[in-house]
KENU-929652 format. One line per 10 residues: number of its first residue (from 1); for each residue x, y, z of N, C-alpha, C, O. Coordinates in pm, whole numbers. Layout:
! KENU-929652
NUM	X/Y/Z/X/Y/Z/X/Y/Z/X/Y/Z  ...
! end
This chain:
! KENU-929652
1	-5068/1540/2961/-5166/1478/2861/-5286/1423/2935/-5273/1359/3039  -5402/1450/2879/-5522/1413/2957/-5568/1270/2915/-5543/1227/2803  -5633/1201/3004/-5682/1078/2972/-5823/1062/3001/-5881/1151/3064  -5892/945/2957/-6024/927/2989/-6029/912/3141/-5942/849/3201  -6138/974/3204/-6145/977/3351/-6089/1088/3420/-6113/1107/3539  -6008/1170/3345/-5941/1290/3409/-6042/1409/3392/-6115/1415/3294  -6042/1511/3500/-6104/1618/3493/-6048/1723/3403/-5932/1761/3423  -6119/1774/3303/-6065/1872/3215/-6041/2004/3284/-6114/2028/3380  -5948/2096/3247/-5911/2211/3315/-6030/2298/3309/-6111/2289/3218  -6041/2390/3415/-6146/2487/3436/-6142/2588/3324/-6232/2610/3242
11	-6019/2649/3333/-6000/2765/3230/-5963/2708/3097/-5862/2639/3083  -6046/2734/3000/-6023/2674/2867/-5935/2790/2779/-5836/2761/2711  -5983/2907/2792/-5909/3015/2715/-6014/3127/2676/-6125/3138/2729  -5966/3206/2581/-6061/3311/2528/-6086/3285/2392/-6004/3243/2311  -6218/3317/2367/-6277/3291/2224/-6239/3399/2131/-6154/3485/2157  -6308/3391/2018/-6269/3481/1900/-6306/3631/1941/-6259/3724/1876  -6387/3653/2045/-6423/3783/2093/-6365/3828/2213/-6404/3931/2268  -6266/3752/2261/-6189/3787/2381/-6277/3747/2506/-6245/3793/2616  -6378/3670/2495/-6451/3620/2610/-6384/3510/2672/-6334/3425/2598  -6374/3497/2809/-6314/3386/2871/-6417/3271/2869/-6534/3287/2903
21	-6365/3158/2827/-6438/3034/2816/-6393/2945/2939/-6274/2920/2957  -6485/2903/3018/-6465/2802/3132/-6536/2667/3117/-6634/2657/3043  -6490/2567/3183/-6552/2444/3168/-6688/2456/3256/-6785/2387/3226  -6689/2530/3346/-6821/2545/3420/-6934/2619/3344/-7051/2615/3383  -6899/2682/3243/-6992/2754/3148/-7093/2645/3088/-7206/2673/3047  -7037/2513/3090/-7109/2415/3021/-7161/2316/3119/-7195/2206/3076  -7172/2344/3252/-7215/2248/3348/-7362/2212/3313/-7448/2295/3283  -7378/2080/3320/-7500/2021/3280/-7530/1979/3132/-7633/1924/3094  -7412/2018/3049/-7414/1972/2917/-7284/1887/2894/-7188/1890/2971  -7290/1813/2781/-7164/1732/2750/-7104/1831/2651/-7172/1888/2567
31	-6964/1849/2667/-6891/1923/2568/-6792/1855/2482/-6708/1775/2522  -6811/1898/2348/-6720/1854/2238/-6611/1954/2238/-6636/2066/2193  -6496/1928/2281/-6382/2017/2279/-6283/1959/2164/-6220/1855/2180  -6277/2030/2056/-6184/1980/1942/-6097/2074/1912/-6124/2194/1908  -5974/2020/1887/-5847/2092/1867/-5818/2062/1720/-5819/1946/1679  -5791/2169/1637/-5763/2149/1505/-5638/2244/1469/-5610/2343/1536  -5568/2203/1357/-5443/2276/1333/-5454/2426/1289/-5383/2511/1343  -5541/2454/1194/-5539/2586/1136/-5677/2636/1071/-5741/2558/1001  -5716/2749/1092/-5837/2800/1020/-5809/2797/861/-5699/2809/806  -5933/2779/801/-5929/2782/655/-5835/2698/584/-5786/2734/476
41	-5806/2580/645/-5742/2470/563/-5838/2367/525/-5938/2354/595  -5822/2289/417/-5919/2210/372/-5974/2097/493/-6093/2077/515  -5882/2040/554/-5930/1941/666/-6008/2009/770/-6121/1973/802  -5937/2119/829/-6003/2196/946/-6136/2260/896/-6228/2265/977  -6153/2308/775/-6274/2353/734/-6389/2248/721/-6505/2276/752  -6350/2131/675/-6438/2014/653/-6483/1982/787/-6604/1965/801  -6401/1970/896/-6426/1928/1024/-6529/2032/1097/-6624/1994/1164  -6497/2162/1074/-6578/2265/1136/-6728/2260/1076/-6828/2265/1148  -6730/2249/937/-6849/2235/876/-6936/2117/903/-7058/2131/908  -6881/2005/920/-6951/1887/954/-7011/1912/1098/-7126/1875/1123
51	-6936/1973/1190/-7005/1997/1327/-7109/2106/1308/-7217/2098/1368  -7081/2208/1225/-7190/2312/1205/-7311/2242/1133/-7424/2265/1178  -7297/2169/1038/-7418/2099/973/-7493/2004/1064/-7613/1984/1046  -7427/1947/1159/-7494/1859/1253/-7522/1922/1393/-7561/1845/1481  -7505/2042/1419/-7502/2119/1532/-7632/2099/1610/-7627/2083/1732  -7743/2099/1546/-7870/2084/1600/-7895/1946/1650/-7967/1925/1747  -7831/1844/1580/-7840/1712/1628/-7752/1691/1754/-7791/1617/1844  -7635/1754/1760/-7552/1748/1869/-7606/1815/1983/-7589/1768/2095  -7670/1923/1961/-7735/2007/2066/-7863/1916/2132/-7893/1922/2251  -7922/1843/2043/-8038/1766/2081/-7984/1646/2172/-8059/1593/2255
61	-7877/1615/2157/-7808/1506/2240/-7753/1559/2365/-7714/1480/2450  -7746/1684/2384/-7707/1759/2500/-7551/1808/2494/-7486/1838/2594  -7504/1812/2369/-7362/1851/2345/-7353/1994/2326/-7443/2049/2263  -7253/2064/2373/-7209/2196/2326/-7074/2164/2251/-7010/2061/2268  -7042/2259/2171/-6913/2234/2092/-6823/2370/2112/-6872/2482/2121  -6691/2344/2119/-6606/2448/2130/-6471/2407/2044/-6412/2302/2065  -6431/2497/1949/-6311/2459/1886/-6195/2522/1932/-6210/2629/1991  -6073/2472/1915/-5957/2541/1949/-5842/2519/1851/-5816/2408/1805  -5772/2631/1822/-5647/2623/1743/-5564/2732/1793/-5609/2813/1875  -5436/2738/1743/-5338/2832/1776/-5355/2969/1692/-5274/3062/1699
71	-5464/2971/1619/-5474/3092/1548/-5520/3203/1622/-5565/3179/1734  -5520/3329/1580/-5548/3454/1660/-5709/3468/1652/-5782/3411/1570  -5743/3543/1738/-5885/3570/1760/-5937/3631/1626/-6047/3595/1584  -5860/3723/1557/-5899/3775/1443/-5917/3687/1325/-6001/3704/1237  -5825/3585/1329/-5844/3469/1223/-5963/3392/1252/-6035/3356/1159  -5992/3361/1389/-6104/3285/1417/-6231/3354/1378/-6320/3289/1322  -6245/3490/1406/-6353/3580/1359/-6388/3565/1207/-6503/3547/1168  -6291/3572/1133/-6303/3560/979/-6352/3427/948/-6443/3411/867  -6282/3306/1022/-6321/3165/984/-6462/3150/1032/-6541/3089/959  -6503/3200/1148/-6633/3166/1180/-6745/3239/1106/-6856/3188/1089
81	-6712/3359/1064/-6817/3446/988/-6808/3377/846/-6916/3356/790  -6704/3342/787/-6701/3283/647/-6778/3145/641/-6832/3112/536  -6782/3065/753/-6838/2945/745/-6966/2926/840/-7025/2819/857  -6996/3038/895/-7119/3053/964/-7119/2942/1079/-7211/2861/1089  -7016/2944/1160/-7006/2848/1277/-7086/2907/1387/-7086/3026/1419  -7153/2812/1440/-7245/2852/1554/-7191/2836/1701/-7264/2853/1799  -7058/2802/1711/-6997/2761/1835/-6861/2848/1845/-6800/2884/1745  -6822/2876/1969/-6705/2957/1991/-6577/2874/1950/-6571/2751/1947  -6480/2960/1919/-6339/2912/1875/-6243/2981/1968/-6237/3103/1973  -6166/2898/2043/-6074/2954/2149/-5935/2980/2064/-5891/2896/1986
91	-5880/3094/2086/-5750/3140/2021/-5655/3102/2140/-5646/3168/2244  -5585/2988/2114/-5481/2921/2216/-5354/2957/2137/-5285/2865/2091  -5318/3086/2117/-5203/3136/2047/-5073/3089/2118/-4974/3070/2046  -5062/3068/2243/-4945/3011/2315/-4951/2874/2326/-4853/2821/2379  -5056/2789/2282/-5079/2662/2299/-5073/2610/2434/-5030/2496/2453  -5114/2685/2532/-5124/2644/2675/-5218/2530/2693/-5182/2430/2755  -5350/2544/2636/-5444/2452/2658/-5407/2316/2583/-5425/2205/2633  -5353/2338/2456/-5319/2223/2367/-5227/2136/2459/-5252/2019/2488  -5113/2210/2504/-5009/2125/2577/-5083/2059/2694/-5062/1940/2716  -5163/2123/2766/-5210/2070/2891/-5304/1940/2850/-5302/1838/2919
101	-5377/1950/2748/-5460/1834/2702/-5398/1741/2622/-5462/1643/2586  -5262/1757/2580/-5208/1659/2492/-5230/1676/2346/-5203/1583/2269  -5275/1783/2307/-5307/1803/2169/-5201/1894/2092/-5225/1954/1987  -5085/1896/2159/-4966/1958/2104/-4846/1879/2120/-4807/1842/2231  -4782/1851/2001/-4656/1773/2016/-4615/1752/1866/-4648/1818/1768  -4526/1631/1878/-4462/1589/1753/-4564/1507/1661/-4639/1420/1705  -4557/1547/1527/-4640/1473/1432/-4571/1468/1307/-4479/1545/1279  -4619/1371/1225/-4548/1365/1084/-4646/1392/991/-4759/1343/996  -4604/1479/896/-4691/1523/790/-4611/1512/652/-4500/1565/646  -4655/1454/560/-4597/1446/430/-4445/1399/447/-4357/1442/372
111	-4421/1309/549/-4284/1257/561/-4192/1331/649/-4076/1292/664  -4236/1432/704/-4159/1532/782/-4222/1534/921/-4343/1532/944  -4124/1538/1011/-4162/1535/1154/-4162/1694/1200/-4063/1766/1181  -4275/1738/1260/-4287/1869/1304/-4348/1878/1446/-4402/1781/1499  -4338/1989/1501/-4425/2012/1629/-4539/2094/1601/-4523/2193/1531  -4662/2063/1650/-4776/2139/1623/-4904/2079/1690/-4900/1997/1781  -5012/2129/1636/-5145/2080/1682/-5162/1944/1632/-5147/1916/1513  -5196/1851/1729/-5248/1713/1700/-5394/1723/1695/-5463/1747/1794  -5441/1701/1567/-5605/1699/1572/-5669/1604/1678/-5653/1483/1666  -5735/1651/1774/-5774/1568/1877/-5923/1626/1923/-5949/1747/1922
121	-6010/1532/1960/-6139/1565/2000/-6155/1501/2146/-6127/1382/2158  -6195/1568/2249/-6238/1535/2378/-6390/1544/2397/-6445/1652/2378  -6467/1431/2436/-6590/1449/2475/-6590/1440/2638/-6547/1343/2699  -6641/1552/2695/-6629/1588/2837/-6767/1565/2896/-6858/1620/2833  -6798/1503/2993/-6937/1482/3048/-6977/1608/3128/-6903/1705/3144  -7112/1592/3180/-7167/1704/3253/-7098/1749/3378/-7129/1852/3437  -7000/1664/3419/-6942/1699/3550/-6796/1732/3514/-6716/1742/3607  -6758/1748/3398/-6623/1790/3358/-6521/1688/3341/-6403/1719/3328  -6565/1558/3342/-6479/1455/3323/-6462/1402/3175/-6562/1396/3104  -6350/1368/3129/-6336/1316/2987/-6382/1185/2982/-6343/1100/3061
131	-6475/1159/2881/-6536/1024/2864/-6476/966/2724/-6483/845/2701  -6426/1045/2644/-6395/981/2517/-6287/1074/2455/-6293/1196/2464  -6187/1005/2388/-6086/1090/2314/-6068/1030/2171/-6052/908/2159  -6069/1107/2070/-6049/1079/1932/-5923/1156/1896/-5911/1273/1932  -5823/1092/1822/-5711/1172/1775/-5661/1124/1648/-5691/1011/1608  -5587/1199/1583/-5523/1186/1463/-5604/1118/1360/-5711/1171/1331  -5569/1000/1297/-5637/941/1188/-5766/893/1238/-5854/880/1152  -5792/866/1350/-5922/834/1410/-6040/930/1352/-6152/889/1323  -5997/1061/1340/-6095/1156/1315/-6110/1175/1162/-6016/1216/1094  -6221/1146/1114/-6252/1163/961/-6334/1302/952/-6451/1317/985
141	-6250/1400/901/-6282/1550/917/-6425/1561/854/-6512/1617/920  -6451/1516/739/-6591/1538/680/-6710/1465/746/-6828/1495/724  -6668/1369/827/-6776/1287/901/-6775/1298/1046/-6838/1218/1115  -6696/1407/1102/-6664/1406/1243/-6777/1408/1322/-6785/1328/1415  -6884/1502/1295/-7016/1502/1377/-7081/1373/1374/-7138/1337/1477  -7082/1294/1270/-7150/1159/1264/-7060/1070/1357/-7113/986/1429  -6941/1087/1354/-6849/999/1445/-6893/1024/1591/-6900/930/1670  -6920/1138/1624/-6949/1187/1766/-7094/1134/1806/-7122/1089/1917  -7180/1147/1702/-7309/1115/1727/-7331/960/1760/-7420/919/1835  -7233/876/1691/-7249/738/1697/-7176/694/1836/-7189/577/1873
151	-7109/773/1904/-7053/740/2037/-7135/669/2120/-7098/565/2176  -7257/724/2134/-7358/671/2239/-7454/567/2183/-7521/492/2254  -7453/567/2040/-7540/453/1975/-7494/309/2020/-7552/209/1977
! end
């Protein structure tokens, strides 16, 4: 599990087009690395669209955005196209990155305990160090971009 002050992993994974995504690709920018459970579900779509709708403001503050879920590259391509998402989506089908970052584990949904993706967002600084972590119920999916923009205010 990653904590504030830790260096994020260099290899993040492959995006919806099979392109390798590395932390060093974002050198000089802050990175919003957000983990979400599933493409095309209500909460995950609301979160992605919040980030999309505020993408220009996030970029103006020096942020890049990358989404991660266990969905396949093909699923990500459809999700990205359907919602016109301007940022890459990593297909972490074997949940390697999720486990390394602490975004995979036990969670309770509708009274049942399951293992899966824990909705988590890491804000990583220009040097690759984790500066801020939001997880679970801290994240308001429809307002997630505004939550991120308020971090520095």
